[in-house]
N, CA, C and O atoms as a printed pandas DataFrame, in Angstrom:
     atom_number atom_name residue_name chain_id  residue_number  x_coord  y_coord  z_coord
0              1         N          MET        A               1 -107.515 -123.983   55.414
1              2        CA          MET        A               1 -107.715 -125.247   56.126
2              3         C          MET        A               1 -108.207 -124.964   57.544
3              4         O          MET        A               1 -107.625 -124.145   58.256
4              5         N          ASP        A               2 -109.245 -125.622   57.938
5              6        CA          ASP        A               2 -109.756 -125.447   59.291
6              7         C          ASP        A               2 -108.999 -126.399   60.220
7              8         O          ASP        A               2 -109.251 -127.603   60.243
8              9         N          PHE        A               3 -108.080 -125.833   60.973
9             10        CA          PHE        A               3 -107.217 -126.648   61.819
10            11         C          PHE        A               3 -107.977 -127.369   62.920
11            12         O          PHE        A               3 -107.555 -128.432   63.374
12            13         N          MET        A               4 -109.092 -126.801   63.352
13            14        CA          MET        A               4 -109.864 -127.452   64.419
14            15         C          MET        A               4 -110.461 -128.757   63.925
15            16         O          MET        A               4 -110.430 -129.760   64.638
16            17         N          ILE        A               5 -110.996 -128.759   62.731
17            18        CA          ILE        A               5 -111.555 -129.989   62.173
18            19         C          ILE        A               5 -110.432 -130.998   61.936
19            20         O          ILE        A               5 -110.588 -132.183   62.227
20            21         N          ALA        A               6 -109.316 -130.533   61.414
21            22        CA          ALA        A               6 -108.168 -131.419   61.180
22            23         C          ALA        A               6 -107.658 -132.003   62.483
23            24         O          ALA        A               6 -107.294 -133.178   62.537
24            25         N          ALA        A               7 -107.628 -131.193   63.538
25            26        CA          ALA        A               7 -107.183 -131.673   64.852
26            27         C          ALA        A               7 -108.141 -132.721   65.401
27            28         O          ALA        A               7 -107.711 -133.707   66.000
28            29         N          ALA        A               8 -109.437 -132.508   65.199
29            30        CA          ALA        A               8 -110.437 -133.488   65.652
30            31         C          ALA        A               8 -110.303 -134.798   64.871
31            32         O          ALA        A               8 -110.412 -135.880   65.447
32            33         N          VAL        A               9 -110.067 -134.695   63.561
33            34        CA          VAL        A               9 -109.877 -135.901   62.745
34            35         C          VAL        A               9 -108.637 -136.657   63.216
35            36         O          VAL        A               9 -108.658 -137.884   63.312
36            37         N          ALA        A              10 -107.550 -135.927   63.513
37            38        CA          ALA        A              10 -106.330 -136.564   64.013
38            39         C          ALA        A              10 -106.590 -137.233   65.370
39            40         O          ALA        A              10 -106.084 -138.326   65.623
40            41         N          ALA        A              11 -107.370 -136.593   66.237
41            42        CA          ALA        A              11 -107.676 -137.201   67.531
42            43         C          ALA        A              11 -108.508 -138.468   67.358
43            44         O          ALA        A              11 -108.303 -139.453   68.067
44            45         N          LEU        A              12 -109.443 -138.441   66.418
45            46        CA          LEU        A              12 -110.231 -139.653   66.149
46            47         C          LEU        A              12 -109.373 -140.752   65.549
47            48         O          LEU        A              12 -109.563 -141.929   65.855
48            49         N          LEU        A              13 -108.419 -140.372   64.686
49            50        CA          LEU        A              13 -107.459 -141.344   64.159
50            51         C          LEU        A              13 -106.640 -141.944   65.297
51            52         O          LEU        A              13 -106.377 -143.147   65.313
52            53         N          ASN        A              14 -106.237 -141.102   66.249
53            54        CA          ASN        A              14 -105.478 -141.591   67.408
54            55         C          ASN        A              14 -106.276 -142.615   68.212
55            56         O          ASN        A              14 -105.726 -143.607   68.688
56            57         N          ILE        A              15 -107.556 -142.367   68.355
57            58        CA          ILE        A              15 -108.408 -143.313   69.080
58            59         C          ILE        A              15 -108.425 -144.653   68.359
59            60         O          ILE        A              15 -108.332 -145.703   68.994
60            61         N          GLY        A              16 -108.545 -144.622   67.034
61            62        CA          GLY        A              16 -108.524 -145.858   66.258
62            63         C          GLY        A              16 -107.187 -146.577   66.361
63            64         O          GLY        A              16 -107.151 -147.795   66.537
64            65         N          LEU        A              17 -106.083 -145.832   66.252
65            66        CA          LEU        A              17 -104.753 -146.432   66.371
66            67         C          LEU        A              17 -104.555 -147.044   67.760
67            68         O          LEU        A              17 -104.019 -148.144   67.891
68            69         N          LEU        A              18 -104.987 -146.330   68.780
69            70        CA          LEU        A              18 -104.876 -146.856   70.140
70            71         C          LEU        A              18 -105.749 -148.078   70.342
71            72         O          LEU        A              18 -105.389 -148.987   71.090
72            73         N          GLY        A              19 -106.897 -148.105   69.678
73            74        CA          GLY        A              19 -107.741 -149.307   69.728
74            75         C          GLY        A              19 -107.012 -150.516   69.177
75            76         O          GLY        A              19 -107.083 -151.611   69.736
76            77         N          GLY        A              20 -106.305 -150.304   68.063
77            78        CA          GLY        A              20 -105.516 -151.395   67.473
78            79         C          GLY        A              20 -104.379 -151.834   68.391
79            80         O          GLY        A              20 -104.106 -153.026   68.528
80            81         N          VAL        A              21 -103.725 -150.867   69.015
81            82        CA          VAL        A              21 -102.646 -151.187   69.957
82            83         C          VAL        A              21 -103.208 -151.970   71.145
83            84         O          VAL        A              21 -102.650 -152.990   71.549
84            85         N          MET        A              22 -104.321 -151.477   71.698
85            86        CA          MET        A              22 -104.918 -152.179   72.850
86            87         C          MET        A              22 -105.358 -153.582   72.482
87            88         O          MET        A              22 -105.170 -154.516   73.262
88            89         N          PHE        A              23 -105.945 -153.742   71.299
89            90        CA          PHE        A              23 -106.373 -155.069   70.858
90            91         C          PHE        A              23 -105.188 -156.038   70.849
91            92         O          PHE        A              23 -105.299 -157.180   71.295
92            93         N          THR        A              24 -104.058 -155.561   70.335
93            94        CA          THR        A              24 -102.868 -156.403   70.288
94            95         C          THR        A              24 -102.358 -156.720   71.692
95            96         O          THR        A              24 -101.988 -157.857   71.983
96            97         N          TYR        A              25 -102.341 -155.714   72.554
97            98        CA          TYR        A              25 -101.887 -155.944   73.935
98            99         C          TYR        A              25 -102.806 -156.928   74.663
99           100         O          TYR        A              25 -102.333 -157.763   75.433
100          101         N          ILE        A              26 -104.102 -156.834   74.425
101          102        CA          ILE        A              26 -105.039 -157.748   75.085
102          103         C          ILE        A              26 -104.835 -159.167   74.561
103          104         O          ILE        A              26 -104.934 -160.130   75.322
104          105         N          GLN        A              27 -104.550 -159.301   73.263
105          106        CA          GLN        A              27 -104.221 -160.623   72.732
106          107         C          GLN        A              27 -102.948 -161.165   73.382
107          108         O          GLN        A              27 -102.859 -162.353   73.693
108          109         N          ASN        A              28 -101.970 -160.288   73.583
109          110        CA          ASN        A              28 -100.702 -160.694   74.172
110          111         C          ASN        A              28 -100.842 -161.087   75.643
111          112         O          ASN        A              28 -100.063 -161.901   76.140
112          113         N          ILE        A              29 -101.813 -160.526   76.332
113          114        CA          ILE        A              29 -101.974 -160.816   77.761
114          115         C          ILE        A              29 -102.301 -162.284   77.980
115          116         O          ILE        A              29 -102.005 -162.845   79.035
116          117         N          ARG        A              30 -102.917 -162.906   76.969
117          118        CA          ARG        A              30 -103.226 -164.337   77.074
118          119         C          ARG        A              30 -101.957 -165.183   77.067
119          120         O          ARG        A              30 -101.897 -166.252   77.673
120          121         N          LEU        A              31 -100.938 -164.670   76.359
121          122        CA          LEU        A              31  -99.659 -165.398   76.254
122          123         C          LEU        A              31  -98.645 -164.930   77.276
123          124         O          LEU        A              31  -97.909 -165.733   77.849
124          125         N          ILE        A              32  -98.609 -163.636   77.501
125          126        CA          ILE        A              32  -97.582 -163.043   78.379
126          127         C          ILE        A              32  -98.293 -162.369   79.541
127          128         O          ILE        A              32  -98.665 -161.198   79.463
128          129         N          LYS        A              33  -98.470 -163.102   80.592
129          130        CA          LYS        A              33  -99.136 -162.536   81.760
130          131         C          LYS        A              33  -98.089 -161.830   82.630
131          132         O          LYS        A              33  -97.459 -162.432   83.499
132          133         N          SER        A              34  -97.931 -160.529   82.360
133          134        CA          SER        A              34  -96.953 -159.764   83.119
134          135         C          SER        A              34  -97.521 -158.392   83.469
135          136         O          SER        A              34  -98.441 -157.895   82.821
136          137         N          TYR        A              35  -96.950 -157.799   84.507
137          138        CA          TYR        A              35  -97.376 -156.462   84.896
138          139         C          TYR        A              35  -97.110 -155.455   83.774
139          140         O          TYR        A              35  -97.860 -154.495   83.595
140          141         N          PHE        A              36  -96.041 -155.687   83.033
141          142        CA          PHE        A              36  -95.693 -154.783   81.932
142          143         C          PHE        A              36  -96.817 -154.749   80.885
143          144         O          PHE        A              36  -97.209 -153.673   80.432
144          145         N          THR        A              37  -97.323 -155.902   80.508
145          146        CA          THR        A              37  -98.393 -155.958   79.517
146          147         C          THR        A              37  -99.665 -155.313   80.051
147          148         O          THR        A              37 -100.353 -154.597   79.323
148          149         N          TYR        A              38  -99.979 -155.562   81.322
149          150        CA          TYR        A              38 -101.132 -154.902   81.925
150          151         C          TYR        A              38 -100.927 -153.373   81.930
151          152         O          TYR        A              38 -101.853 -152.608   81.661
152          153         N          GLY        A              39  -99.718 -152.962   82.235
153          154        CA          GLY        A              39  -99.395 -151.534   82.230
154          155         C          GLY        A              39  -99.576 -150.918   80.859
155          156         O          GLY        A              39 -100.082 -149.802   80.746
156          157         N          LEU        A              40  -99.169 -151.632   79.804
157          158        CA          LEU        A              40  -99.345 -151.125   78.442
158          159         C          LEU        A              40 -100.815 -150.944   78.101
159          160         O          LEU        A              40 -101.181 -149.980   77.428
160          161         N          ILE        A              41 -101.655 -151.855   78.554
161          162        CA          ILE        A              41 -103.090 -151.750   78.311
162          163         C          ILE        A              41 -103.648 -150.511   79.027
163          164         O          ILE        A              41 -104.456 -149.773   78.462
164          165         N          ILE        A              42 -103.215 -150.293   80.255
165          166        CA          ILE        A              42 -103.689 -149.130   81.019
166          167         C          ILE        A              42 -103.247 -147.820   80.359
167          168         O          ILE        A              42 -104.030 -146.875   80.259
168          169         N          VAL        A              43 -101.983 -147.770   79.909
169          170        CA          VAL        A              43 -101.481 -146.566   79.250
170          171         C          VAL        A              43 -102.261 -146.287   77.967
171          172         O          VAL        A              43 -102.651 -145.147   77.718
172          173         N          ALA        A              44 -102.489 -147.310   77.157
173          174        CA          ALA        A              44 -103.268 -147.124   75.922
174          175         C          ALA        A              44 -104.685 -146.655   76.234
175          176         O          ALA        A              44 -105.210 -145.778   75.549
176          177         N          ALA        A              45 -105.310 -147.231   77.265
177          178        CA          ALA        A              45 -106.676 -146.822   77.640
178          179         C          ALA        A              45 -106.704 -145.361   78.082
179          180         O          ALA        A              45 -107.634 -144.627   77.747
180          181         N          LEU        A              46 -105.689 -144.938   78.832
181          182        CA          LEU        A              46 -105.643 -143.550   79.273
182          183         C          LEU        A              46 -105.425 -142.589   78.100
183          184         O          LEU        A              46 -105.978 -141.489   78.088
184          185         N          PHE        A              47 -104.628 -142.999   77.124
185          186        CA          PHE        A              47 -104.465 -142.173   75.928
186          187         C          PHE        A              47 -105.775 -142.078   75.138
187          188         O          PHE        A              47 -106.064 -141.042   74.540
188          189         N          ILE        A              48 -106.550 -143.137   75.135
189          190        CA          ILE        A              48 -107.853 -143.075   74.479
190          191         C          ILE        A              48 -108.749 -142.057   75.200
191          192         O          ILE        A              48 -109.401 -141.231   74.561
192          193         N          VAL        A              49 -108.772 -142.125   76.513
193          194        CA          VAL        A              49 -109.549 -141.163   77.297
194          195         C          VAL        A              49 -109.074 -139.743   77.000
195          196         O          VAL        A              49 -109.889 -138.838   76.821
196          197         N          GLN        A              50 -107.759 -139.547   76.949
197          198        CA          GLN        A              50 -107.213 -138.230   76.657
198          199         C          GLN        A              50 -107.723 -137.697   75.322
199          200         O          GLN        A              50 -108.120 -136.534   75.236
200          201         N          ASN        A              51 -107.719 -138.513   74.297
201          202        CA          ASN        A              51 -108.157 -138.068   72.976
202          203         C          ASN        A              51 -109.652 -137.804   72.940
203          204         O          ASN        A              51 -110.096 -136.882   72.255
204          205         N          ILE        A              52 -110.427 -138.583   73.654
205          206        CA          ILE        A              52 -111.877 -138.330   73.732
206          207         C          ILE        A              52 -112.115 -136.991   74.428
207          208         O          ILE        A              52 -112.939 -136.194   73.981
208          209         N          VAL        A              53 -111.403 -136.751   75.509
209          210        CA          VAL        A              53 -111.548 -135.477   76.253
210          211         C          VAL        A              53 -111.136 -134.301   75.373
211          212         O          VAL        A              53 -111.779 -133.252   75.395
212          213         N          ILE        A              54 -110.058 -134.475   74.594
213          214        CA          ILE        A              54 -109.616 -133.389   73.698
214          215         C          ILE        A              54 -110.712 -133.035   72.712
215          216         O          ILE        A              54 -111.010 -131.857   72.513
216          217         N          VAL        A              55 -111.310 -134.030   72.097
217          218        CA          VAL        A              55 -112.360 -133.770   71.104
218          219         C          VAL        A              55 -113.546 -133.064   71.766
219          220         O          VAL        A              55 -114.059 -132.087   71.221
220          221         N          ILE        A              56 -113.982 -133.538   72.917
221          222        CA          ILE        A              56 -115.133 -132.933   73.605
222          223         C          ILE        A              56 -114.796 -131.524   74.081
223          224         O          ILE        A              56 -115.580 -130.598   73.874
224          225         N          PHE        A              57 -113.642 -131.355   74.713
225          226        CA          PHE        A              57 -113.251 -130.054   75.266
226          227         C          PHE        A              57 -113.147 -128.998   74.167
227          228         O          PHE        A              57 -113.702 -127.907   74.293
228          229         N          TRP        A              58 -112.436 -129.327   73.094
229          230        CA          TRP        A              58 -112.248 -128.331   72.043
230          231         C          TRP        A              58 -113.533 -128.069   71.284
231          232         O          TRP        A              58 -113.758 -126.938   70.854
232          233         N          SER        A              59 -114.375 -129.054   71.104
233          234        CA          SER        A              59 -115.646 -128.788   70.430
234          235         C          SER        A              59 -116.528 -127.883   71.273
235          236         O          SER        A              59 -117.233 -127.028   70.738
236          237         N          GLN        A              60 -116.493 -128.064   72.593
237          238        CA          GLN        A              60 -117.264 -127.189   73.476
238          239         C          GLN        A              60 -116.729 -125.757   73.424
239          240         O          GLN        A              60 -117.504 -124.802   73.383
240          241         N          LEU        A              61 -115.414 -125.615   73.426
241          242        CA          LEU        A              61 -114.827 -124.273   73.307
242          243         C          LEU        A              61 -115.159 -123.636   71.967
243          244         O          LEU        A              61 -115.469 -122.447   71.886
244          245         N          TYR        A              62 -115.088 -124.438   70.928
245          246        CA          TYR        A              62 -115.345 -123.938   69.587
246          247         C          TYR        A              62 -116.778 -123.442   69.435
247          248         O          TYR        A              62 -117.035 -122.485   68.705
248          249         N          LEU        A              63 -117.695 -124.086   70.113
249          250        CA          LEU        A              63 -119.110 -123.723   70.034
250          251         C          LEU        A              63 -119.533 -122.725   71.111
251          252         O          LEU        A              63 -120.706 -122.358   71.182
252          253         N          ALA        A              64 -118.591 -122.280   71.951
253          254        CA          ALA        A              64 -118.923 -121.426   73.088
254          255         C          ALA        A              64 -119.414 -120.041   72.681
255          256         O          ALA        A              64 -120.174 -119.406   73.413
256          257         N          GLY        A              65 -118.991 -119.590   71.550
257          258        CA          GLY        A              65 -119.451 -118.269   71.123
258          259         C          GLY        A              65 -118.376 -117.476   70.431
259          260         O          GLY        A              65 -117.214 -117.881   70.417
260          261         N          PRO        A              66 -118.746 -116.353   69.855
261          262        CA          PRO        A              66 -117.796 -115.579   69.047
262          263         C          PRO        A              66 -116.658 -114.970   69.860
263          264         O          PRO        A              66 -115.569 -114.771   69.322
264          265         N          ALA        A              67 -116.876 -114.672   71.129
265          266        CA          ALA        A              67 -115.831 -114.033   71.930
266          267         C          ALA        A              67 -114.613 -114.940   72.100
267          268         O          ALA        A              67 -113.476 -114.471   72.048
268          269         N          ILE        A              68 -114.840 -116.192   72.294
269          270        CA          ILE        A              68 -113.745 -117.136   72.518
270          271         C          ILE        A              68 -113.282 -117.828   71.227
271          272         O          ILE        A              68 -112.227 -118.462   71.202
272          273         N          LYS        A              69 -114.066 -117.703   70.173
273          274        CA          LYS        A              69 -113.766 -118.375   68.905
274          275         C          LYS        A              69 -112.398 -117.960   68.367
275          276         O          LYS        A              69 -111.673 -118.803   67.838
276          277         N          ASP        A              70 -112.029 -116.692   68.488
277          278        CA          ASP        A              70 -110.726 -116.230   67.988
278          279         C          ASP        A              70 -109.576 -116.882   68.745
279          280         O          ASP        A              70 -108.549 -117.222   68.157
280          281         N          ILE        A              71 -109.753 -117.052   70.043
281          282        CA          ILE        A              71 -108.716 -117.706   70.839
282          283         C          ILE        A              71 -108.579 -119.169   70.444
283          284         O          ILE        A              71 -107.469 -119.680   70.298
284          285         N          VAL        A              72 -109.709 -119.835   70.273
285          286        CA          VAL        A              72 -109.703 -121.239   69.872
286          287         C          VAL        A              72 -109.080 -121.399   68.478
287          288         O          VAL        A              72 -108.295 -122.318   68.244
288          289         N          ASP        A              73 -109.438 -120.498   67.559
289          290        CA          ASP        A              73 -108.864 -120.548   66.219
290          291         C          ASP        A              73 -107.346 -120.318   66.251
291          292         O          ASP        A              73 -106.612 -120.894   65.447
292          293         N          SER        A              74 -106.886 -119.483   67.172
293          294        CA          SER        A              74 -105.449 -119.223   67.300
294          295         C          SER        A              74 -104.714 -120.435   67.846
295          296         O          SER        A              74 -103.566 -120.676   67.474
296          297         N          ALA        A              75 -105.346 -121.196   68.715
297          298        CA          ALA        A              75 -104.708 -122.362   69.313
298          299         C          ALA        A              75 -104.835 -123.619   68.446
299          300         O          ALA        A              75 -104.076 -124.571   68.623
300          301         N          ALA        A              76 -105.783 -123.625   67.517
301          302        CA          ALA        A              76 -106.070 -124.817   66.727
302          303         C          ALA        A              76 -104.876 -125.363   65.939
303          304         O          ALA        A              76 -104.708 -126.581   65.897
304          305         N          PRO        A              77 -104.044 -124.534   65.316
305          306        CA          PRO        A              77 -102.895 -125.107   64.600
306          307         C          PRO        A              77 -101.943 -125.863   65.519
307          308         O          PRO        A              77 -101.343 -126.857   65.110
308          309         N          TYR        A              78 -101.802 -125.399   66.755
309          310        CA          TYR        A              78 -100.928 -126.079   67.713
310          311         C          TYR        A              78 -101.526 -127.413   68.142
311          312         O          TYR        A              78 -100.815 -128.410   68.263
312          313         N          LEU        A              79 -102.826 -127.423   68.368
313          314        CA          LEU        A              79 -103.501 -128.677   68.701
314          315         C          LEU        A              79 -103.387 -129.662   67.552
315          316         O          LEU        A              79 -103.172 -130.855   67.767
316          317         N          PHE        A              80 -103.530 -129.163   66.331
317          318        CA          PHE        A              80 -103.383 -130.023   65.155
318          319         C          PHE        A              80 -101.973 -130.612   65.085
319          320         O          PHE        A              80 -101.801 -131.797   64.799
320          321         N          ALA        A              81 -100.975 -129.781   65.348
321          322        CA          ALA        A              81  -99.584 -130.252   65.319
322          323         C          ALA        A              81  -99.339 -131.335   66.387
323          324         O          ALA        A              81  -98.688 -132.345   66.119
324          325         N          ILE        A              82  -99.861 -131.112   67.574
325          326        CA          ILE        A              82  -99.701 -132.087   68.664
326          327         C          ILE        A              82 -100.400 -133.400   68.297
327          328         O          ILE        A              82  -99.811 -134.474   68.418
328          329         N          ASN        A              83 -101.653 -133.309   67.851
329          330        CA          ASN        A              83 -102.404 -134.520   67.497
330          331         C          ASN        A              83 -101.791 -135.248   66.315
331          332         O          ASN        A              83 -101.784 -136.479   66.276
332          333         N          SER        A              84 -101.273 -134.492   65.347
333          334        CA          SER        A              84 -100.628 -135.114   64.194
334          335         C          SER        A              84  -99.352 -135.847   64.595
335          336         O          SER        A              84  -99.100 -136.962   64.139
336          337         N          ALA        A              85  -98.549 -135.212   65.452
337          338        CA          ALA        A              85  -97.330 -135.870   65.944
338          339         C          ALA        A              85  -97.687 -137.140   66.719
339          340         O          ALA        A              85  -97.015 -138.162   66.587
340          341         N          GLN        A              86  -98.735 -137.070   67.516
341          342        CA          GLN        A              86  -99.186 -138.250   68.244
342          343         C          GLN        A              86  -99.655 -139.333   67.276
343          344         O          GLN        A              86  -99.400 -140.516   67.506
344          345         N          SER        A              87 -100.328 -138.951   66.210
345          346        CA          SER        A              87 -100.785 -139.924   65.213
346          347         C          SER        A              87  -99.606 -140.665   64.572
347          348         O          SER        A              87  -99.645 -141.883   64.396
348          349         N          VAL        A              88  -98.571 -139.916   64.232
349          350        CA          VAL        A              88  -97.390 -140.544   63.638
350          351         C          VAL        A              88  -96.747 -141.504   64.635
351          352         O          VAL        A              88  -96.406 -142.634   64.287
352          353         N          GLY        A              89  -96.584 -141.049   65.874
353          354        CA          GLY        A              89  -96.001 -141.900   66.908
354          355         C          GLY        A              89  -96.825 -143.160   67.156
355          356         O          GLY        A              89  -96.278 -144.252   67.303
356          357         N          LEU        A              90  -98.136 -142.998   67.200
357          358        CA          LEU        A              90  -98.995 -144.156   67.444
358          359         C          LEU        A              90  -99.012 -145.111   66.256
359          360         O          LEU        A              90  -99.108 -146.326   66.432
360          361         N          ALA        A              91  -98.919 -144.563   65.047
361          362        CA          ALA        A              91  -98.846 -145.429   63.862
362          363         C          ALA        A              91  -97.581 -146.276   63.891
363          364         O          ALA        A              91  -97.613 -147.462   63.563
364          365         N          VAL        A              92  -96.476 -145.668   64.281
365          366        CA          VAL        A              92  -95.215 -146.417   64.417
366          367         C          VAL        A              92  -95.336 -147.464   65.514
367          368         O          VAL        A              92  -94.911 -148.607   65.342
368          369         N          LEU        A              93  -95.925 -147.065   66.654
369          370        CA          LEU        A              93  -96.115 -148.003   67.757
370          371         C          LEU        A              93  -96.980 -149.183   67.341
371          372         O          LEU        A              93  -96.655 -150.329   67.654
372          373         N          LEU        A              94  -98.076 -148.919   66.640
373          374        CA          LEU        A              94  -98.939 -150.001   66.170
374          375         C          LEU        A              94  -98.197 -150.909   65.196
375          376         O          LEU        A              94  -98.304 -152.133   65.273
376          377         N          TRP        A              95  -97.458 -150.315   64.295
377          378        CA          TRP        A              95  -96.697 -151.100   63.314
378          379         C          TRP        A              95  -95.677 -152.009   64.021
379          380         O          TRP        A              95  -95.559 -153.187   63.681
380          381         N          ILE        A              96  -94.949 -151.472   64.992
381          382        CA          ILE        A              96  -93.963 -152.243   65.749
382          383         C          ILE        A              96  -94.645 -153.310   66.581
383          384         O          ILE        A              96  -94.168 -154.442   66.661
384          385         N          THR        A              97  -95.767 -152.950   67.206
385          386        CA          THR        A              97  -96.480 -153.892   68.071
386          387         C          THR        A              97  -97.022 -155.082   67.285
387          388         O          THR        A              97  -97.031 -156.209   67.781
388          389         N          ARG        A              98  -97.473 -154.828   66.062
389          390        CA          ARG        A              98  -98.063 -155.903   65.251
390          391         C          ARG        A              98  -97.010 -156.798   64.608
391          392         O          ARG        A              98  -97.353 -157.874   64.118
392          393         N          LYS        A              99  -95.758 -156.398   64.593
393          394        CA          LYS        A              99  -94.692 -157.219   63.969
394          395         C          LYS        A              99  -94.324 -158.400   64.825
395          396         O          LYS        A              99  -93.453 -159.185   64.452
């Protein structure tokens, strides 16, 4: 299994999950005008930026050349684990938010 591809897929899934969370928060802002709701939108947006940066950063490292490829391959399972854990957490958050 290529953990780098799996990690990128998980990061893209996270972006989609965060999009769903943000959509719900933006809908809620019409009903609940509070700093808390605005804060939730900002946090979700920053997590989207984080996942975009992860995909770009790791793809650049992965394509940098054979010298660094071994290091990237060694770190890829950990990145996959982090992104997968985030996916599970975001899926739960989206599920709770939509209820």
